[in-house]
GUFIGU-931578 format. One record per residue (C-alpha): residue in one letter; chain; x, z, y. Coordinates in steps of 0.2 Angstrom, whole numbers, plus 5000, padded with zeros to 4 digits. Each point is the difference from the previous one (the first is absolute). Layout:
# residues N
<"A"; "A"; <X; Z; Y>> ...
This chain:
# residues 469
<"X"; "A"; <5328; 5545; 5508>> <"X"; "A"; <5014; 5006; 5012>> <"X"; "A"; <5003; 4990; 5016>> <"X"; "A"; <5015; 4998; 5010>> <"X"; "A"; <5006; 4991; 5015>> <"X"; "A"; <5015; 4994; 4990>> <"X"; "A"; <5005; 4999; 4982>> <"X"; "A"; <5018; 4996; 4996>> <"X"; "A"; <5005; 4993; 4983>> <"X"; "A"; <5018; 5005; 4996>> <"X"; "A"; <5010; 5016; 5004>> <"X"; "A"; <5017; 4992; 5003>> <"X"; "A"; <5008; 5000; 5018>> <"X"; "A"; <4987; 4988; 5006>> <"X"; "A"; <4985; 5009; 4994>> <"X"; "A"; <5004; 5019; 5002>> <"X"; "A"; <5008; 4997; 5017>> <"X"; "A"; <4985; 4990; 5006>> <"X"; "A"; <4988; 5014; 4993>> <"X"; "A"; <5008; 5014; 5010>> <"X"; "A"; <5001; 4989; 5016>> <"X"; "A"; <4981; 4996; 4997>> <"X"; "A"; <4996; 5018; 4998>> <"X"; "A"; <5009; 5004; 5016>> <"X"; "A"; <4990; 4987; 5009>> <"X"; "A"; <4984; 5009; 4995>> <"X"; "A"; <4995; 4989; 4985>> <"X"; "A"; <4993; 5006; 4984>> <"X"; "A"; <5012; 4994; 4987>> <"X"; "A"; <5001; 4998; 4981>> <"X"; "A"; <5016; 4996; 4991>> <"X"; "A"; <4998; 4992; 4983>> <"X"; "A"; <5017; 5004; 4992>> <"X"; "A"; <5000; 4989; 4984>> <"X"; "A"; <5016; 5010; 4994>> <"X"; "A"; <5012; 5013; 5007>> <"X"; "A"; <5000; 5003; 5019>> <"X"; "A"; <5014; 4991; 5009>> <"X"; "A"; <4998; 4984; 4990>> <"X"; "A"; <5015; 4990; 4994>> <"X"; "A"; <5011; 5005; 5014>> <"X"; "A"; <5000; 5019; 4996>> <"X"; "A"; <4997; 4999; 4981>> <"X"; "A"; <5010; 4985; 4994>> <"X"; "A"; <5009; 4992; 5014>> <"X"; "A"; <5007; 5006; 5017>> <"X"; "A"; <5002; 5018; 4996>> <"X"; "A"; <5006; 4999; 4982>> <"X"; "A"; <5013; 4987; 5004>> <"X"; "A"; <5007; 5009; 5015>> <"X"; "A"; <5001; 5016; 4990>> <"X"; "A"; <5009; 4992; 4987>> <"X"; "A"; <5011; 4991; 5013>> <"X"; "A"; <5005; 5017; 5007>> <"X"; "A"; <5005; 5005; 4983>> <"X"; "A"; <5011; 4984; 4999>> <"X"; "A"; <5007; 5004; 5017>> <"X"; "A"; <5006; 5017; 4995>> <"X"; "A"; <5008; 4993; 4985>> <"X"; "A"; <5009; 4987; 5010>> <"X"; "A"; <5006; 5013; 5012>> <"X"; "A"; <5007; 5010; 4985>> <"X"; "A"; <5009; 4985; 4994>> <"X"; "A"; <5008; 4996; 5016>> <"X"; "A"; <5004; 5019; 5005>> <"X"; "A"; <5019; 4997; 4997>> <"X"; "A"; <4999; 4989; 5016>> <"X"; "A"; <4996; 5015; 5010>> <"X"; "A"; <5014; 5011; 4992>> <"X"; "A"; <4988; 5008; 4988>> <"X"; "A"; <5003; 5000; 4981>> <"X"; "A"; <4985; 5000; 4988>> <"X"; "A"; <5008; 5002; 4983>> <"X"; "A"; <4984; 4997; 4990>> <"X"; "A"; <4981; 4998; 5003>> <"X"; "A"; <4985; 4995; 4990>> <"X"; "A"; <4982; 4995; 5004>> <"X"; "A"; <4983; 5001; 4990>> <"X"; "A"; <4988; 4986; 5002>> <"X"; "A"; <4987; 5012; 4994>> <"X"; "A"; <5003; 5012; 5014>> <"X"; "A"; <5000; 4986; 5012>> <"X"; "A"; <4983; 4994; 4995>> <"X"; "A"; <4994; 5018; 5000>> <"X"; "A"; <5005; 5002; 5018>> <"X"; "A"; <4993; 4984; 5005>> <"X"; "A"; <4983; 5005; 4992>> <"X"; "A"; <5001; 5017; 5010>> <"X"; "A"; <5003; 4990; 5016>> <"X"; "A"; <4985; 4989; 4996>> <"X"; "A"; <4989; 5015; 4996>> <"X"; "A"; <5005; 5009; 5016>> <"X"; "A"; <4994; 4985; 5011>> <"X"; "A"; <4984; 4998; 4990>> <"X"; "A"; <4996; 5018; 5004>> <"X"; "A"; <5003; 4996; 5018>> <"X"; "A"; <4988; 4986; 5000>> <"X"; "A"; <4987; 5010; 4991>> <"X"; "A"; <5002; 5014; 5014>> <"X"; "A"; <4998; 4987; 5013>> <"X"; "A"; <4984; 4993; 4992>> <"X"; "A"; <4993; 5018; 5000>> <"X"; "A"; <5006; 5004; 5017>> <"X"; "A"; <4991; 4984; 5007>> <"X"; "A"; <4984; 5003; 4990>> <"X"; "A"; <5001; 4984; 4991>> <"X"; "A"; <4990; 4997; 4984>> <"X"; "A"; <5012; 4993; 4986>> <"X"; "A"; <4993; 4992; 4985>> <"X"; "A"; <5011; 4999; 4985>> <"X"; "A"; <4996; 4984; 4991>> <"X"; "A"; <5000; 4981; 5001>> <"X"; "A"; <4989; 4992; 5014>> <"X"; "A"; <4990; 4984; 4998>> <"X"; "A"; <4995; 4993; 5017>> <"X"; "A"; <4984; 4990; 5003>> <"X"; "A"; <4997; 4989; 5016>> <"X"; "A"; <4986; 5012; 5005>> <"X"; "A"; <5014; 5013; 5002>> <"X"; "A"; <4995; 5011; 4986>> <"X"; "A"; <5014; 5006; 4989>> <"X"; "A"; <4998; 5005; 4982>> <"X"; "A"; <5013; 5013; 4994>> <"X"; "A"; <5003; 5001; 4982>> <"X"; "A"; <5010; 5015; 4993>> <"X"; "A"; <5001; 5009; 4984>> <"X"; "A"; <4985; 5011; 5004>> <"X"; "A"; <4989; 4985; 5004>> <"X"; "A"; <4996; 4989; 5015>> <"X"; "A"; <4994; 5003; 5017>> <"X"; "A"; <4995; 4988; 5014>> <"X"; "A"; <5003; 5003; 5019>> <"X"; "A"; <4994; 4990; 5015>> <"X"; "A"; <5011; 4996; 5015>> <"X"; "A"; <4999; 4991; 5017>> <"X"; "A"; <5017; 4993; 4998>> <"X"; "A"; <5012; 4998; 4985>> <"X"; "A"; <5018; 4999; 5000>> <"X"; "A"; <5009; 4992; 4985>> <"X"; "A"; <5017; 5008; 4998>> <"X"; "A"; <5002; 4996; 4981>> <"X"; "A"; <5019; 4997; 5001>> <"X"; "A"; <5009; 4990; 4987>> <"X"; "A"; <5008; 5000; 4983>> <"X"; "A"; <5016; 4993; 4993>> <"X"; "A"; <5000; 4981; 4997>> <"X"; "A"; <5005; 4997; 4982>> <"X"; "A"; <5003; 4981; 4997>> <"X"; "A"; <4993; 4993; 4983>> <"X"; "A"; <5017; 4994; 4994>> <"X"; "A"; <5003; 4996; 4982>> <"X"; "A"; <5004; 5015; 4989>> <"X"; "A"; <4997; 5013; 5014>> <"X"; "A"; <4987; 5009; 4989>> <"X"; "A"; <5013; 5001; 4986>> <"X"; "A"; <5012; 5011; 5009>> <"X"; "A"; <4998; 5017; 5009>> <"X"; "A"; <5002; 4999; 5019>> <"X"; "A"; <4999; 5010; 5015>> <"X"; "A"; <4991; 4997; 5017>> <"X"; "A"; <5001; 5010; 5016>> <"X"; "A"; <4985; 5010; 4993>> <"X"; "A"; <5009; 5006; 4985>> <"X"; "A"; <5019; 5000; 5003>> <"X"; "A"; <5000; 5017; 5009>> <"X"; "A"; <4994; 5009; 4985>> <"X"; "A"; <5014; 4993; 4989>> <"X"; "A"; <5006; 5012; 4987>> <"X"; "A"; <5017; 4993; 4996>> <"X"; "A"; <5013; 4992; 5011>> <"X"; "A"; <5003; 4982; 4994>> <"X"; "A"; <5017; 4993; 4996>> <"X"; "A"; <4995; 4983; 5007>> <"X"; "A"; <4986; 4995; 5011>> <"X"; "A"; <4994; 4983; 5005>> <"X"; "A"; <4989; 4999; 5015>> <"X"; "A"; <4989; 4985; 5003>> <"X"; "A"; <4999; 4998; 5019>> <"X"; "A"; <5013; 5003; 5014>> <"X"; "A"; <4987; 5007; 5013>> <"X"; "A"; <4999; 5017; 5007>> <"X"; "A"; <4993; 5009; 4985>> <"X"; "A"; <5012; 4992; 4988>> <"X"; "A"; <5015; 5004; 5011>> <"X"; "A"; <4996; 5018; 5003>> <"X"; "A"; <4997; 5003; 4982>> <"X"; "A"; <5017; 4991; 4996>> <"X"; "A"; <5009; 5013; 5012>> <"X"; "A"; <4992; 5014; 4990>> <"X"; "A"; <5006; 4995; 4983>> <"X"; "A"; <5017; 4993; 5006>> <"X"; "A"; <5003; 5018; 5006>> <"X"; "A"; <4995; 5006; 4983>> <"X"; "A"; <5013; 4989; 4992>> <"X"; "A"; <4988; 4987; 4993>> <"X"; "A"; <5006; 4982; 5000>> <"X"; "A"; <4988; 4991; 5011>> <"X"; "A"; <4997; 4981; 5001>> <"X"; "A"; <4988; 4993; 5013>> <"X"; "A"; <4991; 4983; 4997>> <"X"; "A"; <4993; 4992; 5016>> <"X"; "A"; <4992; 4983; 5002>> <"X"; "A"; <5004; 4998; 5018>> <"X"; "A"; <5018; 4995; 5006>> <"X"; "A"; <5003; 5018; 5006>> <"X"; "A"; <4993; 5017; 4998>> <"X"; "A"; <4988; 5007; 5013>> <"X"; "A"; <4995; 4982; 5004>> <"X"; "A"; <4988; 5005; 5014>> <"X"; "A"; <5013; 5010; 5010>> <"X"; "A"; <5014; 4995; 5011>> <"X"; "A"; <5013; 4990; 4990>> <"X"; "A"; <5014; 5011; 5008>> <"X"; "A"; <4992; 5015; 4992>> <"X"; "A"; <4996; 4993; 4983>> <"X"; "A"; <5018; 4993; 4999>> <"X"; "A"; <5008; 5016; 5005>> <"X"; "A"; <4990; 5010; 4988>> <"X"; "A"; <5004; 4989; 4986>> <"X"; "A"; <5018; 5001; 5003>> <"X"; "A"; <4999; 5019; 5001>> <"X"; "A"; <4990; 5002; 4984>> <"X"; "A"; <5011; 4988; 4991>> <"X"; "A"; <5015; 5011; 5004>> <"X"; "A"; <4990; 5014; 4991>> <"X"; "A"; <4999; 4990; 4985>> <"X"; "A"; <4982; 4993; 5001>> <"X"; "A"; <5000; 4982; 4994>> <"X"; "A"; <4989; 4987; 5008>> <"X"; "A"; <4992; 4984; 4994>> <"X"; "A"; <4993; 4991; 5015>> <"X"; "A"; <4992; 4983; 5000>> <"X"; "A"; <4995; 5004; 4982>> <"X"; "A"; <4984; 5004; 4991>> <"X"; "A"; <4995; 5009; 4984>> <"X"; "A"; <4991; 4988; 4988>> <"X"; "A"; <4996; 5012; 4986>> <"X"; "A"; <5004; 5015; 4989>> <"X"; "A"; <5002; 5003; 4982>> <"X"; "A"; <5004; 5015; 4989>> <"X"; "A"; <5018; 5002; 4994>> <"X"; "A"; <5001; 5015; 4989>> <"X"; "A"; <4997; 5015; 5010>> <"X"; "A"; <5004; 4991; 5016>> <"X"; "A"; <4992; 4986; 5010>> <"X"; "A"; <5007; 4982; 5002>> <"X"; "A"; <4997; 4994; 5018>> <"X"; "A"; <5001; 4981; 5002>> <"X"; "A"; <5006; 4994; 5017>> <"X"; "A"; <5000; 4983; 5007>> <"X"; "A"; <5011; 4996; 5016>> <"X"; "A"; <4995; 4988; 5013>> <"X"; "A"; <5012; 4987; 4993>> <"X"; "A"; <4992; 5001; 4983>> <"X"; "A"; <5013; 5011; 4992>> <"X"; "A"; <4993; 5012; 4988>> <"X"; "A"; <5006; 5017; 4993>> <"X"; "A"; <4993; 5015; 4991>> <"X"; "A"; <5003; 5018; 5006>> <"X"; "A"; <4998; 5013; 4987>> <"X"; "A"; <4994; 5017; 5006>> <"X"; "A"; <4992; 5016; 4995>> <"X"; "A"; <4988; 5001; 5015>> <"X"; "A"; <4991; 4988; 5012>> <"X"; "A"; <4992; 5003; 5017>> <"X"; "A"; <4987; 4988; 5006>> <"X"; "A"; <5000; 5001; 5019>> <"X"; "A"; <4994; 4983; 5007>> <"X"; "A"; <4987; 5007; 5012>> <"X"; "A"; <4983; 5007; 5000>> <"X"; "A"; <4983; 4993; 4999>> <"X"; "A"; <4984; 5006; 5009>> <"X"; "A"; <4989; 5012; 4990>> <"X"; "A"; <4982; 4992; 5000>> <"X"; "A"; <4992; 5013; 4989>> <"X"; "A"; <4983; 5005; 5006>> <"X"; "A"; <4998; 4986; 5013>> <"X"; "A"; <4996; 4986; 4987>> <"X"; "A"; <4982; 4999; 5006>> <"X"; "A"; <5005; 4998; 5019>> <"X"; "A"; <4999; 4983; 5007>> <"X"; "A"; <5015; 5003; 5011>> <"X"; "A"; <5011; 4985; 5005>> <"X"; "A"; <5018; 4999; 4994>> <"X"; "A"; <5016; 4994; 5007>> <"X"; "A"; <5009; 4995; 4984>> <"X"; "A"; <5000; 5015; 4989>> <"X"; "A"; <4997; 5012; 5014>> <"X"; "A"; <4984; 5005; 5009>> <"X"; "A"; <4998; 4992; 5016>> <"X"; "A"; <4997; 5010; 5016>> <"X"; "A"; <5000; 4997; 5019>> <"X"; "A"; <5010; 5008; 5013>> <"X"; "A"; <4989; 5016; 4999>> <"X"; "A"; <5002; 5001; 4981>> <"X"; "A"; <4982; 4994; 4997>> <"X"; "A"; <4997; 4990; 4984>> <"X"; "A"; <4987; 4985; 5000>> <"X"; "A"; <4987; 5013; 4994>> <"X"; "A"; <4993; 5009; 5016>> <"X"; "A"; <5004; 5019; 5000>> <"X"; "A"; <5013; 4998; 4986>> <"X"; "A"; <5019; 5002; 5005>> <"X"; "A"; <5015; 4998; 4990>> <"X"; "A"; <5018; 5007; 5003>> <"X"; "A"; <5017; 5002; 4991>> <"X"; "A"; <5006; 4990; 4985>> <"X"; "A"; <4983; 4993; 4997>> <"X"; "A"; <5002; 4989; 5016>> <"X"; "A"; <5019; 4995; 4997>> <"X"; "A"; <5012; 5000; 5015>> <"X"; "A"; <5014; 5012; 4999>> <"X"; "A"; <4993; 5011; 4985>> <"X"; "A"; <5008; 5015; 5007>> <"X"; "A"; <4993; 5018; 5000>> <"X"; "A"; <5001; 5002; 5019>> <"X"; "A"; <4993; 4983; 5003>> <"X"; "A"; <4985; 5005; 4990>> <"X"; "A"; <4998; 5016; 5010>> <"X"; "A"; <5001; 4991; 5016>> <"X"; "A"; <4987; 4987; 4994>> <"X"; "A"; <4988; 5014; 4994>> <"X"; "A"; <5002; 5009; 5017>> <"X"; "A"; <4997; 4983; 5009>> <"X"; "A"; <4984; 4997; 4990>> <"X"; "A"; <4993; 5017; 5004>> <"X"; "A"; <5004; 4998; 5018>> <"X"; "A"; <4990; 4984; 5000>> <"X"; "A"; <4985; 5008; 4991>> <"X"; "A"; <5000; 5014; 5013>> <"X"; "A"; <5000; 4988; 5014>> <"X"; "A"; <5016; 5005; 5007>> <"X"; "A"; <5010; 4983; 4998>> <"X"; "A"; <5015; 5000; 5012>> <"X"; "A"; <4999; 5018; 5004>> <"X"; "A"; <5013; 5006; 4987>> <"X"; "A"; <5015; 4991; 4994>> <"X"; "A"; <5006; 4984; 5008>> <"X"; "A"; <4997; 4992; 4983>> <"X"; "A"; <4982; 5004; 5000>> <"X"; "A"; <4994; 4984; 5009>> <"X"; "A"; <5012; 4989; 4990>> <"X"; "A"; <4999; 4992; 4983>> <"X"; "A"; <5008; 5007; 4984>> <"X"; "A"; <5014; 4988; 5001>> <"X"; "A"; <5004; 5005; 5018>> <"X"; "A"; <5003; 5018; 4997>> <"X"; "A"; <5018; 5006; 5003>> <"X"; "A"; <5004; 5006; 4982>> <"X"; "A"; <5017; 5006; 4996>> <"X"; "A"; <5007; 4996; 4983>> <"X"; "A"; <5011; 5012; 4989>> <"X"; "A"; <5010; 4997; 4985>> <"X"; "A"; <5007; 5016; 4993>> <"X"; "A"; <5015; 4992; 4991>> <"X"; "A"; <5019; 5005; 5001>> <"X"; "A"; <5002; 4996; 5014>> <"X"; "A"; <4983; 5000; 5008>> <"X"; "A"; <4992; 4986; 5009>> <"X"; "A"; <4988; 5002; 5014>> <"X"; "A"; <4992; 4986; 5011>> <"X"; "A"; <4986; 4997; 5012>> <"X"; "A"; <4993; 4985; 5008>> <"X"; "A"; <5006; 4982; 4997>> <"X"; "A"; <5016; 4994; 4991>> <"X"; "A"; <5011; 4988; 5009>> <"X"; "A"; <4993; 4985; 4990>> <"X"; "A"; <4982; 5006; 5003>> <"X"; "A"; <5003; 5001; 5019>> <"X"; "A"; <5007; 4983; 5001>> <"X"; "A"; <4986; 4993; 4990>> <"X"; "A"; <4988; 5007; 5013>> <"X"; "A"; <5009; 4991; 5014>> <"X"; "A"; <5010; 5014; 5008>> <"X"; "A"; <5017; 4997; 5007>> <"X"; "A"; <5009; 5013; 4990>> <"X"; "A"; <5016; 5009; 5003>> <"X"; "A"; <5006; 5013; 4987>> <"X"; "A"; <5013; 5013; 5000>> <"X"; "A"; <5007; 5008; 4984>> <"X"; "A"; <5010; 5016; 5001>> <"X"; "A"; <5009; 5007; 4985>> <"X"; "A"; <4998; 5019; 4996>> <"X"; "A"; <5018; 5001; 4993>> <"X"; "A"; <5007; 5004; 5018>> <"X"; "A"; <4987; 5014; 5003>> <"X"; "A"; <5007; 5017; 5002>> <"X"; "A"; <4986; 5009; 4991>> <"X"; "A"; <5001; 4988; 4986>> <"X"; "A"; <5018; 5001; 4998>> <"X"; "A"; <4999; 5019; 5000>> <"X"; "A"; <4986; 5000; 4987>> <"X"; "A"; <5008; 4987; 4989>> <"X"; "A"; <4985; 4989; 5003>> <"X"; "A"; <5008; 4985; 5007>> <"X"; "A"; <4990; 4987; 4991>> <"X"; "A"; <4987; 4990; 5010>> <"X"; "A"; <4996; 4992; 5017>> <"X"; "A"; <4987; 4999; 5014>> <"X"; "A"; <4993; 4983; 5005>> <"X"; "A"; <4991; 4997; 5016>> <"X"; "A"; <4988; 4985; 5001>> <"X"; "A"; <4994; 4996; 5018>> <"X"; "A"; <4993; 4987; 5011>> <"X"; "A"; <5014; 4992; 5010>> <"X"; "A"; <4993; 4999; 5017>> <"X"; "A"; <4991; 5016; 5003>> <"X"; "A"; <5008; 5010; 4986>> <"X"; "A"; <4984; 5005; 4992>> <"X"; "A"; <5003; 5009; 4983>> <"X"; "A"; <4993; 4989; 4986>> <"X"; "A"; <5008; 5008; 4985>> <"X"; "A"; <5013; 5013; 4994>> <"X"; "A"; <5008; 5001; 4983>> <"X"; "A"; <5010; 5015; 4995>> <"X"; "A"; <5011; 5003; 4984>> <"X"; "A"; <5008; 5016; 4996>> <"X"; "A"; <4998; 5018; 4996>> <"X"; "A"; <4984; 5008; 5008>> <"X"; "A"; <4994; 4985; 5009>> <"X"; "A"; <4983; 5002; 4993>> <"X"; "A"; <4999; 5016; 5011>> <"X"; "A"; <5006; 4989; 5015>> <"X"; "A"; <4989; 4985; 5000>> <"X"; "A"; <4986; 5009; 5009>> <"X"; "A"; <5011; 5000; 5015>> <"X"; "A"; <5001; 4981; 5000>> <"X"; "A"; <4981; 4999; 4996>> <"X"; "A"; <4996; 5010; 5016>> <"X"; "A"; <5010; 4987; 5010>> <"X"; "A"; <4989; 4986; 4993>> <"X"; "A"; <4984; 5010; 5001>> <"X"; "A"; <5004; 5003; 5019>> <"X"; "A"; <5006; 4982; 5002>> <"X"; "A"; <5017; 5006; 5004>> <"X"; "A"; <5015; 4989; 5005>> <"X"; "A"; <5018; 5000; 4995>> <"X"; "A"; <5004; 5007; 5018>> <"X"; "A"; <4990; 5015; 4996>> <"X"; "A"; <5009; 5003; 4984>> <"X"; "A"; <5016; 4999; 5010>> <"X"; "A"; <4994; 5012; 5013>> <"X"; "A"; <4995; 5013; 4987>> <"X"; "A"; <5012; 5015; 4996>> <"X"; "A"; <5004; 5002; 4982>> <"X"; "A"; <5007; 5016; 4993>> <"X"; "A"; <5018; 5000; 4994>> <"X"; "A"; <5005; 5001; 4986>> <"X"; "A"; <4985; 4991; 4991>> <"X"; "A"; <4998; 4985; 4990>> <"X"; "A"; <4986; 4995; 5011>> <"X"; "A"; <5012; 4997; 5014>> <"X"; "A"; <5003; 4984; 4992>> <"X"; "A"; <4983; 4994; 5006>> <"X"; "A"; <5006; 5003; 5018>> <"X"; "A"; <5016; 4992; 4997>> <"X"; "A"; <4991; 4984; 4993>> <"X"; "A"; <4989; 5000; 5016>> <"X"; "A"; <5016; 5001; 5012>> <"X"; "A"; <5009; 4987; 4989>> <"X"; "A"; <4985; 4988; 5001>> <"X"; "A"; <5001; 5001; 5019>> <"X"; "A"; <5019; 4997; 4999>> <"X"; "A"; <5003; 5017; 5007>> <"X"; "A"; <5006; 5008; 4984>> <"X"; "A"; <5012; 5015; 5001>> <"X"; "A"; <5006; 5001; 4982>> <"X"; "A"; <4993; 4983; 4994>> <"X"; "A"; <5002; 4983; 5009>> 
């Protein structure tokens, strides 16, 4: 039986990143993949969706070319070619991870791992089974789409985020169940492909966990593009209607209507993948595996990270958790990132929504800061007056700064607009270093850039604004 210092179950952003970091810490590591390297993020989530969103962005630019004095008389697109390019992007990144595994001399086992409390892992594959022993085990099993057992759902064909990016034909009409990040990003893709899109969301607004200013702004912008929203509404069932599906919708006031569509996407969230850990007597926090601040489960020597433990359920959050867990195993707590000594909930994790326009945020929303007892002062600066935004024809959006009133500690930042997912790390660095609004105001931002609006927000918060009061 092969023995390792650490066996990691799952090859997504939590698992494979932790594997590499552990190898660099001198640990002998085994990675049990259970599927394609890269996990959901690379194969069915982050990368496929961002690749398809880039295709949609190009289409949007062509449609709006006349605004820039450029006439495009005719153009066409091929969903088959788009999906083919998506697959090539995924394969390229898969090969990159394979190279990293080889470079770091990591043993990769291709199969489903079943973990025992004695930290043995039995790996079942097409060629048989093998058991390995480890000093520590990290569970990075990830998650899978949640499909609610609504009446009639088994009678219709539907997509999830695991299947939608291999679609073979562009639907004429698409009903999306869920107005969260996944549903909205996919809505933008198909809206650009001229699909009529309707979103049904149970909450009173889309992106219910984000700042209301951002979710309200995005809803207005997407409505202008022709996307229809049914908020404070729920889907109660489905039925076949010839070649189509009939979607039964009930509003909060009890009103009912039926939407007929040729395609349905279920995007109501994800649930932890518990495959292979059924025999472990780990404690749970609701449906998620419970961990302490060092990512340890209730079973000694067994850690858990990523979607399995809940929280933000983001790829970069899983990677951070994996690295923090390895840091603890190696006895180097507090010597790495600032987050190493904190709990998962205390990590400063930026959040990105790749819609049109994009939304990026970090820290607390205004409501969350007030709930925690802070005396909060906010400032919102619209991008519409920004020189680079006007020149680029990307005037949609705003910057919102949330800070503690007395000392100006930055508590949260919300950005809406083009390319803001590339700018949010700037705000994250302020929070990581416990920066204040005065420090934002004292920083020199390059001109012309949309990121200048962050500096403008800081100056305006201090009531020293140049272009904004």
